[in-house]
DOMIDREN-811101 format. One line per field, with one value per residue (C-alpha): residue number from 0; x, y negated, z negated. Coordinates in steps of 0.25 Angstrom, whole numbers. Layout:
N
nr NUM	...
x X	...
y Y	...
z Z	...
This chain:
274
nr 0	1	2	3	4	5	6	7	8	9	10	11	12	13	14	15	16	17	18	19	20	21	22	23	24	25	26	27	28	29	30	31	32	33	34	35	36	37	38	39	40	41	42	43	44	45	46	47	48	49	50	51	52	53	54	55	56	57	58	59	60	61	62	63	64	65	66	67	68	69	70	71	72	73	74	75	76	77	78	79	80	81	82	83	84	85	86	87	88	89	90	91	92	93	94	95	96	97	98	99	100	101	102	103	104	105	106	107	108	109	110	111	112	113	114	115	116	117	118	119	120	121	122	123	124	125	126	127	128	129	130	131	132	133	134	135	136	137	138	139	140	141	142	143	144	145	146	147	148	149	150	151	152	153	154	155	156	157	158	159	160	161	162	163	164	165	166	167	168	169	170	171	172	173	174	175	176	177	178	179	180	181	182	183	184	185	186	187	188	189	190	191	192	193	194	195	196	197	198	199	200	201	202	203	204	205	206	207	208	209	210	211	212	213	214	215	216	217	218	219	220	221	222	223	224	225	226	227	228	229	230	231	232	233	234	235	236	237	238	239	240	241	242	243	244	245	246	247	248	249	250	251	252	253	254	255	256	257	258	259	260	261	262	263	264	265	266	267	268	269	270	271	272	273
x 52	51	64	60	55	66	65	50	51	61	52	40	48	46	31	24	17	29	26	12	17	28	18	13	19	31	25	14	24	33	22	17	31	31	17	22	34	27	17	28	35	24	19	33	31	18	24	36	36	43	37	24	27	39	32	20	31	36	22	20	33	27	15	24	32	19	14	27	26	12	17	27	39	41	53	63	60	46	50	45	31	30	31	20	11	13	11	-1	-8	-7	-14	-8	-19	-17	-2	-7	-17	-7	1	-11	-14	0	-1	-13	-3	7	-2	-7	-7	-21	-28	-42	-46	-61	-66	-66	-51	-47	-54	-46	-33	-35	-38	-25	-15	-21	-32	-24	-12	-22	-27	-13	-11	-23	-19	-6	-13	-21	-35	-47	-49	-62	-59	-45	-50	-60	-49	-39	-50	-54	-41	-34	-43	-43	-27	-26	-37	-29	-16	-23	-27	-14	-6	-13	-2	9	0	-3	12	12	0	-9	-23	-31	-43	-55	-61	-75	-70	-64	-76	-85	-77	-77	-63	-62	-47	-39	-25	-19	-13	-26	-35	-26	-27	-42	-49	-59	-48	-52	-66	-61	-51	-62	-70	-58	-56	-70	-67	-54	-62	-72	-62	-55	-68	-70	-56	-57	-71	-64	-51	-59	-65	-52	-42	-32	-20	-24	-27	-16	-8	-21	-26	-13	-14	-28	-26	-13	-20	-33	-24	-18	-32	-36	-23	-27	-41	-35	-25	-35	-33	-31	-17	-7	-8	3	7	0	8	7	20	26	26	11	10	19	10	-2	5	9	-5	-11	0	-2
y 305	290	283	268	258	260	275	274	265	275	287	279	276	290	289	287	275	268	257	256	254	244	234	232	220	224	228	236	242	247	252	260	266	270	277	284	289	294	302	307	312	320	325	330	339	344	348	354	369	373	380	374	373	364	355	354	350	339	333	334	326	315	315	312	301	294	295	289	278	274	275	264	273	277	286	278	284	279	264	260	267	261	247	250	256	243	233	240	246	260	271	283	292	290	295	307	310	311	320	329	329	334	344	350	354	360	368	376	375	368	376	372	365	362	348	343	348	341	328	329	331	320	310	314	314	303	294	293	287	278	273	270	263	254	248	244	239	230	235	232	244	250	248	254	266	269	267	276	287	286	283	293	304	300	301	314	321	316	321	335	336	331	341	354	361	355	358	372	375	372	381	370	367	355	356	358	371	366	361	374	382	374	378	393	392	401	402	393	398	385	393	400	388	380	391	392	387	379	371	359	359	359	348	340	340	333	324	319	317	309	300	297	293	284	277	274	269	260	255	251	245	236	229	226	215	219	217	228	238	237	250	259	254	258	272	274	270	279	291	288	290	303	308	304	311	324	324	322	333	343	354	366	372	367	354	345	336	322	311	296	289	279	269	270	268	256	250	253	246	234	232	232	223	212
z -337	-334	-337	-336	-325	-315	-315	-314	-302	-296	-298	-293	-280	-276	-276	-263	-269	-274	-264	-270	-284	-279	-275	-290	-298	-306	-319	-313	-303	-314	-323	-311	-309	-324	-322	-309	-316	-328	-318	-310	-322	-328	-314	-311	-324	-319	-306	-311	-307	-321	-333	-338	-353	-351	-342	-352	-362	-353	-352	-367	-368	-359	-368	-380	-372	-369	-383	-388	-377	-383	-397	-393	-392	-378	-374	-367	-353	-354	-357	-343	-345	-359	-353	-343	-354	-362	-350	-344	-356	-350	-358	-364	-361	-346	-347	-355	-345	-334	-342	-345	-330	-327	-338	-331	-320	-330	-338	-326	-311	-308	-298	-293	-306	-308	-304	-319	-321	-308	-313	-326	-318	-309	-320	-327	-316	-308	-314	-327	-318	-312	-326	-329	-316	-316	-329	-322	-310	-319	-316	-324	-334	-328	-314	-316	-323	-312	-301	-309	-309	-294	-288	-297	-293	-278	-278	-286	-277	-265	-271	-273	-259	-254	-262	-261	-255	-265	-277	-272	-271	-286	-289	-290	-284	-288	-279	-288	-290	-286	-273	-269	-274	-266	-254	-257	-262	-275	-276	-285	-279	-273	-261	-258	-259	-250	-239	-240	-228	-237	-243	-235	-239	-254	-251	-245	-258	-265	-253	-256	-271	-267	-257	-268	-278	-267	-264	-279	-281	-269	-274	-287	-280	-271	-283	-290	-288	-277	-286	-295	-285	-275	-280	-282	-268	-262	-269	-265	-250	-249	-255	-247	-234	-240	-242	-228	-222	-230	-225	-211	-213	-219	-229	-221	-220	-216	-224	-221	-232	-232	-238	-236	-231	-240	-229	-228	-243	-242	-231	-240	-252	-244	-238	-252	-257	-246
């Protein structure tokens, strides 16, 4: 678990988007490090290959710790997160939503969920993080919620397309059932789906969803003061490049990993800073 600002910053430093967080003013930067550290901790529980019930217990302990934090008695290891909550009025339900999203991966391996379930999953694991973040960035409430929704979904759908093989190795497949069946893919077995020659067509349906959300997010950001959208703009531009590279690579095997070098992210961050 998170053990304070310095540990949160150290954990965040391993993120590809550390440079994007570093450009924020210190109070915002430290709060974002705390959010990242929280998300990383619960995500590690979800991705642990160990037995499911002990991992559900770990997530339940996180819920209890968040409850204690909002009662005014945070565990010592959450003192940094508690400070961020107080400073930026972060909402309890968003932290609990993230935990609920991670539990979806713990209860059972997600395999070709229906579109409605995928929408819930994206809201919990991505949009909820966005809702926490836009409060830290200082965005106006309505615009912030809209940006969290659209950019969160765009980033998560891009992650799903990027991590097809990595997820399949864990027995997971996040491509929605409807997109698969529209292409004649009936199986929900990750390996079988990834070997299917129609995979690219199914993936392209998700590409179009991601692009639509990127467009909506960009339309929101261009209406906002530059100072409050620097960090999400960096994330949006970087993930947009990842999506472009995935499209150029295609989805037929073999699928070389697509990653954006840290140096490229740093250049994007510097451009938005100056």
